[in-house]
C-alpha positions as a printed Julia matrix, in Angstrom:
139×3 Matrix{Float64}:
 132.12  75.39  109.83
 130.98  76.53  106.41
 131.46  72.94  105.18
 128.93  71.73  107.75
 126.38  74.19  106.42
 127.0   73.18  102.86
 126.6   69.51  103.79
 123.25  70.29  105.46
 122.13  72.34  102.43
 123.09  69.42  100.17
 121.13  67.01  102.38
 118.09  69.28  102.26
 118.33  69.59   98.48
 118.61  65.81   98.24
 115.49  65.48  100.33
 113.62  67.8    97.97
 114.75  65.87   94.86
 113.83  62.54   96.48
 110.35  63.76   97.41
 107.48  62.97   95.07
 106.7   65.56   92.41
 105.05  68.57   94.01
 102.97  69.53   91.05
 102.33  67.88   87.72
 101.45  71.28   86.16
 103.97  73.13   84.03
 106.58  75.24   85.77
 106.04  78.94   86.41
 108.41  81.93   86.24
 109.43  81.14   89.79
 110.84  77.73   88.89
 114.61  77.5    88.82
 117.69  78.71   90.6
 118.0   82.27   91.94
 120.65  84.4    93.58
 120.29  87.55   95.71
 122.09  89.67   98.22
 120.9   89.65  101.86
 119.85  93.24  102.71
 120.82  92.71  106.36
 124.5   91.64  106.0
 125.36  91.66  102.32
 125.8   87.88  102.08
 124.89  85.86   99.06
 121.61  84.01   99.18
 120.23  81.23   96.93
 116.72  79.96   96.12
 116.08  76.68   94.34
 112.42  76.46   93.35
 110.7   73.47   91.79
 107.09  72.74   90.95
 104.27  74.61   89.24
 101.28  76.06   91.14
 102.54  74.16   94.21
 106.26  74.61   94.92
 109.09  73.29   97.06
 111.84  75.78   97.86
 115.37  75.38   99.19
 116.81  78.57  100.65
 120.5   78.95  101.46
 122.07  82.09  102.95
 125.89  81.71  102.78
 126.22  83.82  106.01
 123.23  83.77  108.34
 123.66  86.61  110.81
 121.37  84.76  113.19
 123.7   81.73  113.03
 126.69  83.91  114.07
 124.65  85.58  116.87
 123.63  82.29  118.47
 127.04  80.66  118.12
 125.79  77.86  115.84
 128.34  75.35  114.5
 127.99  76.91  111.03
 127.07  80.35  109.72
 125.28  78.92  106.69
 121.5   79.19  107.15
 119.32  76.76  105.19
 115.62  76.28  104.93
 113.05  74.15  103.17
 109.72  75.78  102.3
 106.55  74.67  100.54
 104.0   76.99   99.01
 101.75  78.1    96.18
 101.95  80.38   93.19
  98.96  82.7    92.54
  98.19  84.43   89.28
 101.67  83.48   88.0
 103.34  86.35   89.78
 102.93  85.9    93.58
 104.41  83.04   95.55
 103.66  82.4    99.21
 105.97  79.8   100.83
 106.05  78.59  104.43
 109.13  77.21  106.21
 108.97  73.53  107.0
 112.39  73.49  108.56
 115.3   75.96  108.78
 118.46  76.45  110.73
 122.15  76.58  111.02
 123.51  73.08  110.49
 121.98  70.86  113.23
 120.63  73.91  115.09
 116.93  74.07  113.98
 115.44  77.58  114.28
 112.13  77.22  112.42
 109.75  74.35  111.96
 106.41  73.9   110.23
 104.58  74.63  113.49
 106.03  78.11  113.5
 104.0   78.88  110.3
 106.55  81.55  109.15
 105.92  82.45  105.53
 107.59  84.53  102.87
 105.93  86.3    99.96
 107.76  86.72   96.62
 106.72  88.72   93.53
 107.81  87.69   90.02
 108.28  90.3    87.29
 108.12  88.53   83.94
 109.24  91.61   81.99
 112.63  91.49   83.74
 112.65  87.79   84.8
 113.31  88.98   88.36
 112.04  87.96   91.79
 111.43  90.5    94.57
 111.15  89.61   98.25
 110.71  88.01  100.6
 108.47  91.1   100.71
 107.8   90.67  104.44
 111.47  90.1   105.31
 113.57  92.55  103.35
 113.9   94.15   99.88
 115.97  91.48   98.16
 116.1   91.4    94.36
 116.73  87.91   92.88
 118.32  87.12   89.54
 118.53  83.76   87.72
 121.59  81.84   88.86
């Protein structure tokens, strides 16, 4: 089951890489690979952020509690988000698609967004502010 989730995550990452460049501007502090611990269940989460002022984000939660609750074919939750960086330290990103393997739980029409804060003094991300107190470190 976990393998299916990883295959879906790889496919989403491939789609992000194949997409045209999001932003020709230089990268920001948000750009790169991040790892955090889910405050709900303690699972490992990953963020892969590319772009500058406009970003594409791949989110992977190695154990999505919601996936287990709904009996999805995998417990790996993945999502693709797009968004913007403001003042270099605030990123607002909206889910375009997210789910547990083939089970889609969010789409662009849901307009579900996350807000992240970047602390340049510690090179740390905080958030999603509106969905839990996760602290993210460079992976």
